[in-house]
C-alpha positions in Angstrom: 123.2 59.9 -55.0 122.1 57.6 -52.3 119.9 54.6 -53.1 116.3 55.0 -52.2 113.6 52.5 -51.2 110.3 52.6 -53.2 107.1 50.8 -52.2 104.2 50.5 -54.7 100.8 49.5 -53.5 98.6 48.2 -56.3 94.9 47.7 -55.8 93.8 47.6 -59.5 95.1 45.1 -62.0 94.7 47.5 -64.8 97.4 49.7 -63.2 100.0 46.9 -63.1 101.7 47.4 -66.5 102.2 51.1 -65.7 103.5 50.4 -62.1 105.9 47.7 -63.4 107.4 50.1 -65.9 107.9 52.8 -63.2 109.3 50.2 -60.8 111.7 48.9 -63.4 113.0 52.4 -64.0 113.5 52.9 -60.2 115.3 49.5 -60.0 117.6 50.3 -62.9 118.8 53.3 -60.9 119.9 50.9 -58.2 117.0 51.6 -55.9 115.3 49.0 -53.8 111.7 48.4 -55.0 108.9 46.3 -53.5 105.4 46.0 -54.9 102.4 45.0 -52.8 99.4 43.6 -54.6 95.9 43.7 -52.9 92.3 43.6 -53.9 91.9 43.4 -57.7 95.6 44.0 -58.1 96.4 40.6 -56.6 94.9 38.7 -59.5 98.1 39.5 -61.5 100.0 37.1 -59.2 97.9 34.3 -60.5 99.7 32.2 -63.2 96.3 31.7 -65.0 95.5 35.5 -65.1 98.8 36.3 -66.8 97.9 34.2 -69.8 94.4 35.9 -70.0 96.0 39.4 -70.0 98.3 38.5 -72.9 95.4 37.2 -75.0 92.9 40.0 -74.2 95.0 43.1 -73.9 98.1 42.3 -76.0 100.3 43.0 -73.0 103.1 40.6 -72.2 102.6 41.1 -68.5 104.5 37.9 -67.7 107.6 39.3 -69.5 107.3 42.6 -67.6 106.9 40.8 -64.3 109.9 38.5 -65.0 112.0 41.5 -65.9 111.0 43.1 -62.6 111.9 39.9 -60.6 115.2 39.7 -62.5 116.0 43.3 -61.4 115.4 42.3 -57.8 112.0 43.8 -57.4 110.0 42.0 -54.6 106.4 41.0 -55.2 104.0 40.6 -52.2 100.4 39.5 -52.3 98.2 40.2 -49.3 97.5 36.9 -47.5 94.1 38.1 -46.4 93.0 38.9 -50.0 89.8 37.1 -50.9 91.2 36.3 -54.4 94.2 34.6 -53.0 92.1 32.7 -50.4 89.9 31.6 -53.3 92.8 29.6 -54.8 95.1 31.7 -56.9 98.0 29.8 -58.3 100.7 32.1 -57.0 103.4 32.9 -59.6 107.0 32.0 -58.9 108.9 34.7 -57.1 106.0 36.2 -55.3 105.4 35.9 -51.6 102.3 36.1 -49.5 102.5 38.7 -46.7 100.4 40.4 -44.2 99.8 44.0 -43.1 102.8 43.9 -40.7 105.2 43.2 -43.6 103.6 46.0 -45.7 103.8 48.5 -42.8 107.4 47.6 -41.9 108.5 48.0 -45.5 106.5 51.2 -46.0 107.9 52.8 -42.8 111.5 52.2 -44.1 110.7 53.5 -47.6 111.6 56.9 -49.0 108.4 56.8 -51.1 105.2 54.9 -50.9 103.1 55.1 -54.1 99.5 53.8 -54.4 97.9 52.8 -57.6 
């Protein structure tokens, strides 16, 4: 079976654990996976937020995100996002990108999933 390209668009931080688990499954099957975080979803790219999630929801989001990065999953945060402009401490391994990067990646993908 040919490798596929998956793009996830996450606008709600509460959806991130679910998306990461799905994305990891896709990556384990040797598919190319990218995740774009925007709106409320972008807050998970903040180093400080990861620590809050672990304390309040008993989710080791940082571990899930590191597993995803180790599998080659690419993380992108929208550079126009108000949360990022307000001073997020961007986690290691994540990149800021614009709409053009998202569209280029999405047009080349086999599936674009929005959460």
